C-alpha positions, 0 to 999 in steps of 0.5 A: 257290718258282718259278712257271711258267704259274700253277703253282709248283714247290718243286724246279724244278731237277728240270725239267731232266730234261725236256731228256733226253726227246729223247735218250731218244726217240733211244735207244729208236728206235735199231736195232742193225746188221744181222747179217753173212751167212755161208753155213752148209750146215746152214741149208738144213734150216730152209728152209720153217719159219715162225715164228708169232711176229713180233718188231718191229725198231723200237719203235712210235711210240705206245709211245715216246710212252706211255713219254715221257709216263710219264717226263715225269709222274714228273719233273714230279711229283718237282719239287713242282708246286703249283696256286694258289701264293702268289707270293714278292712277295706273301709279303714279308720280315722278321718276321711277326706273326699276330694272332687275336681267337680269341673265341667269335665265330670258333669256328663257322669255326675250321676255315677260319681254321686252314686260312688260318693254315696256308697263311700259315705255309707261305708264311712258311716258304718265304720264311724269315720268323720268325713270332710268334702273338698271341691277343688273348683270351689274350695271351702274350709274343711269340716269333718262331720258325720257321713250321714250329714254329707249324705243329705247334702250330696245332692246340692254338690254340683260341678262348676263350669270351669276347671280348678285354676291357680286361684282355686288351687292356691285356696285349696292348698291353704285349706289343707294347710289349715287342717289339723291331723292326718286323714285318708283321701278319696279323690274323684277325678274328672280325668283331665289334666290341669296345672297344679294338680301335682302340688295338691296330690303331694299335700294330700299324700303327706296327710295319709293314703290317697286313692283315686276314682276315675272313669276311663272313658275319654272326655269330649269337648267342643271348641268355639265355632269360627267362620271361615270361607263362607262355612262355620267350622266346628271342631271337637276334641277328646282327651284320649285317643281311641277307636272310631267314634261318631259324634253329632253336633246340634246347631241350636237357635230360635225360630221366627216365633222365638221357640228354641229349636235344632236348626241343623245337625253336623255328624263328625267322625273321630278316626281311630287314634285321633283326638280331634275332628273338624267339619264345615257347616254351611248355613244361609245368613238368616239361619246363621243369625238365629244361632245361639249355641252348638252342643254335642248330642247326648253330652251334658256338660258345659265343655260340650257347648259352644255359645255363639255371638256376633262373630258368626252373624255378619252384619248387613251394612248399607254403604251410600255415597253422594259421589257417582260410581264412575267419579274419580279413581278407585282410591279416591272413592268415598267408599273404597276404604270402607269396602276394604275394611268391612268386606271380610266381616260384613254383608255389604249392600250398595244402592239408592237409600230408598231401595236399601231401607226396606231391607232393614240393614244393621248399619247405614253409612253415609259418606259425604251425604249432606241432605236427604229427601224429607220422606227419606229423612223421616224413614231413616229417623224411624229406622234409627229410633228402632235400634239402627246405627247411622254412621256419617262421614264428612266431606266437601259437600257436607262442609259446603252445605248448611246442614246443622248450622243454625240448629241441631238436626235429628240425624246429626249429633252436633251443630257444625260451623260453616266451611270446615277447617284446613290444618295443613297444606300450602295455604296453612301455617299449621301442621297436620294434627295427630289424635289424642289418646281416647278418653276412658268413657269412649268406646275406643278407650284402650286402642293404641293411637299410631303417631303416623295418623294425622288429620289435615282437614275436618268439619268443626263442631259448634261449642254447644253446652252438650258437646263435651258429652258427645265427643268420643274421639278428638285431636291433640288440640282438643278438636272433636274428631268423632261425635255421637248421640243417642236417638231412640234405641239407636245412635247417630255417629259423625266422623268429622273427616272423610272416609277416604284419605283426602282429609286424613290418613286414618283410613290407611291405618289399622286403627280405622278397622278397630274403630269400626269394630268398637262401633259394632259396624262389623263382626270380627270373624276371629275372637278378639284378643286382649289388646283389642278389648283393652279399656272395655268392660263387659256385662254378663247377660247369661251364664253356663252352669256345669251341665251346659244349661244357660242361666240369667246372670243376676247381680254379677259384676262386669268383667274387663275386656282383656280378662274376658279374652285371656283370663281363665274361667272361674268364679269371677269369670263365668262362661256365658254371653257378655254384652258390651253395648251393641256388641255381644261376646261369648266366653266359652269353656274351651278357647282357641288353642286349648287341648284336652289332655288326660290326667296322669297319676304316679304309680304309687297312687291306686286308681280305680274305675266305677265298675265295682259292684254296688251294694244292693240291699236284699231285705225288701226282696226277702220280706216280700218272699215271706209275705208270698209264702204266707199267702200260699200257706193260707191257700194250702191250709184251706185246701188241707182242711177242705174249705178251699172250695167253700171259701174260694172267693175269700182265699182269692181276695186274700191272695190278691190283697197280699200281692197288691201289698207286695207290688212296687209302688211305681206300678200303683202310681202309674198315670192313667191315660187322658180321657176321650178327646171327644168328651174333652172337646164337648165339656169343660175339664180342668187338668193337672200336670202329672209329676210322677209322684203318686201322692202329689198327683192324687192330691192334685186330682182330688183338689181339682175334683173339689174345685169342679164340684164347687163351681158346679154348685155356686156358678153356671159353670158345670165342669166334667171330672178333672183329668191328668195330663202327660206333657210328653204325649197329651194334647193341651188345647182341651183345657182352659187351666192347667194346675202344675204342682212342682216337686223337687224331683219331677223330670224336665219336659222334652223340647217337644213338650215345651213347644206344646206348652208355649203354643198353649200359652200363646193360644190363651191357656193358663198354667197355675204353678204351685210350689207348695212351699209358702210356709218356707218361702214366706220366711225368706228361705228358698226351697228345692221346689222353688229352684226346680220351678226356675229350671222348669219354667226357663224354656217357657215363653213367660212375660215379665211378672209382678206380685198380684196388684190390688186392682187385678181382675183376679180380685173381683172376677166372681168374689171380691178378694184380697187374700188368696190362701190355700193350705198356706196363707202367707205366700205371694202370688205372681201374675203377668206384669202390667205395662209401664204406661197402663192407666187404671181409670181410663183403660185396661191396666193389663197387656192386651194378650190372651184377652187380658188373661195372665198366661201364668199364675205362680204361688206356693200356697198349696191350693190343691190340698185345700180344695181336695175332697174325697169321693163323698165330697168331704175335705180330704186334708186339714186346713188350719184349726177350727173356724179360722181353718174353715174360713181359710178353706172357703177363701181358697175355694173362692180364689179357685172360682175367681181363677176359673172365671178369669180364664173363661171370661178374660178382661170383662171385669176390667171393662167395667171401668168404662160403665160410668162413661157409657151410662153418661153417653146414654144419658142415664 
């Protein structure tokens, strides 16, 4: 690039055309020689005639100047002028390595970082420098390639939800050691310090010059929420002390309908010079149980999100005992030690079982309760089968009763022997028994067993064939101490000793509380330590990406409990929600005790911010100016020649046409407002979602116009002209069908838009998602549109999906179809999945929702392109070749008709399976 007067030119040789301007000036000013005069007698007949129009024999100077300016603007515009160009001596030469921390700390400014990297890649490309890129959060072998290759891949580089850890830095060091030769380095820092950064910096400095780009703004982080003294304590941190800063924390959760909403807000104020601030949030237990996450408003990073788990949701535990309230001393009460163990972390309910069951507690504890009334027993069985946990403790009453003697009972995990067992005491020769180490398959595996915990009496299980699989804790002699069995979606657990210290010293030890935690009887107010989770394995359910968005954890392996509590986050331990049976734990980016510290760089390393002016091409503006000047030249020429009034309409049309050419594309692609609601309510209108891409929206409108015309001519449905829908402002209830073409760059709808979309789906509407990528997806490859669809559809209340079965209503709603092509013919179609117990012959094989209408249909065959017609009804875009292509277009129209008929009529075609039975009952 050549720079003149602060402006760079990518094609400076075109500026030589400016030298031709004086020659052009002289040519335009040249006057042809005067005509020779020859006497001709007939000319005398023309004497006295006057011409109302006069022609100039010389072009006016101001018109020449206008033309010169237009030509000069065109020449300069074609030479590629660039404002604020990077100078060649600053770009350097030789290989260039772009290093990124690429952690959650830089996610909030990732767009600006990507812009800066793109500018550096442009400079490297003009200088012919090979470039390699290295993300320290996810290192890969260095590949020095052309800068243009990396420019195409830059959009796919995203931050990770962790900082570079020891494993990643060790891998990055090995990558740098394997590289050959020297190179300069541009390091785009996330402005947070972490161990091992200095070693990487030294390794890079040995290869060449290092320059750092870093934003001076402090990094904000949200610590995990804790529950203390009836309040949810929220703490935020920033990496650098600064002036007063106001921050709002949003408490996100789901309303009773399952829609994500902001349940509460908490303003926090970082004082002048402070790096942290805390405040307490008071929420009722019902709202606290609905919380899913806290997040900093306006911050888009995983570190600005604190996921919640069972620690904030105090479980409701119903305590029921056979002993009366005033029986015995307090220390001998069957419920005393349970109250002491559960009071700090659970909501305790006490009273008659008949009064507590309607409250639907999470856990019911029966302390030495031998029998329940038949109606109560049936109610408890139903409660357990729906996911409840029944925890039973033995005692004298249970030992003396005939409960579970002859046969196994639903509310007992094992059969019991009569009388129980006395191990120590005056009438026994044996000593009290200690506990055996917990087996690997037990939920208590990994808990240390204190030697002082002993058992002197217990109820004994009958040695049935399935006893071994139900024992989760036993004594040193192999006698079962705790047994468990599943019942429906819940479980029944029996502790073979009393809940007080009468039969054992277990309730006096800390092991008693830990065992209740492992059984998910209570919720710990503090995060569990590595020792507490020893011997457990946790399965990821949802994980965070670098921008703080939750994604489903598909095909990720389980994580060991101690690692979940203490190991640093990384590729093998991603922040998110983890499940351990009946308990959920949240692993956040920041943990208790973490401190955000700013990055410090040696004085020898130059550090730059992002405030440097960006390059701005000027060619488009100059060419637009040249077109405008030429339009003025046309008008001026007509004025000078006296033809302006006569040709006024033509000149005005020409000027408007040139203005339209120069107008920005965004102005032409501006969405038209939705039609009159009164017309929409009175007529059937198909609609498409406006994506912001003018060409995609034009084809979608033309496609629905063609489908509406086909419906009008072939069926009794007479649709009105289709409409475009803006999800942010338009009402969706008017439209039975929304066609949503998915583009890779369309914006994410707001929370209010998703609320309207979910209400639309629940009210019986259908959305046809079209990724238009079946030519790629059919070959097994992914596409940006498919990935964008996953992001767009994640907040929607979409049921489980399956590929379209051969007996689906869509195959026979109007036409009998087995293929559903559009512009592409090979892509699969996804619809709502049938329930597992659906019967194809006796009943409707689909869920009884929305009158049998699947709420979404997903595919990628680009149906709008096959349906699209122009204003005269002619096909707008080609489909296939010859007869096969027209046949494919016809099948596309038939699929569209079936789709609309399915939306309008529901499951009436499925009901036809009952026609033979009805005719048989009528005797026909």
